[in-house]
N, C-alpha and C positions, 0 to 999 in steps of 0.2 A: 110317307108323311101324310097324316090325316088333316085335311082341310075342311072345316065345316062352313066357315064364313070369312070372307075378306071384303070389307066394304069401307070405302073412303068417300065421304061427301064433303065438299067444300062449297060454301054458298055465302053470298053477301047477306049480312044481317039486315033484316027488314026494318029495323028501327034506327040504327046508328050508321050514318054514312061513313065509309072508310073502314068499317069493321067486317071481318070475315069470320064465319063460324065454321069450325072444323068438327065434323062428327066422324069418329074413328071407331070401327067395329072390327075386331080381329078375333077369330076363334080358330086357331090352327096349331097343330103340333104341340098341344098341351098348354099353349098360351091363350089367355082370354082377356082381351082389352076392350072396354067400352068407355069412351071418353068424349066429352064435348069441350072444346076450348074456343076462345075468341082471340083474334089477333088483328092488329091494325095492318093496313096495306104496307106500311113501311117497316114492319117487323122482319129483320133479316133472317131469323130462324124459320119463320113462316114461309118466306120466299124460297129459301133453300129446300124446305120440305116439299113445296109445290113442284119445284124443278125436279127433285128426285123422284117423286111419285109419277110424274109424267114420263121420266126416263124409264123407270121400271115397267110402267104400263105398256110403253112402246116395245120394250124388250120382250115382254111376255106375249104381246099380240103378234110379234113377228117370229117367235120361236117355233121351230118344228115340233110336232107332237112326237115325243120319244116312244119307241116301241111299236110305231105304226109306219108302214111303208105306204107312200102315196102311189096310187095307181096311175099309170101313164094313160093319157087319153088316146 
């Protein structure tokens, strides 16, 4: 799988309280997505997306590197 860029940025909008801005940049495996959206704090789809991206990030951070053996100290 070719991965060039995977970037997710979620930030509070600096003008409107309670509004989150989602910047999504994906360039991987033939898919290229660049999108910015705005969601209110109470938007259930937005909340579910945040929960899922946190879960996936933790899973990747804790995954062993395949094809490499860790040397014992």
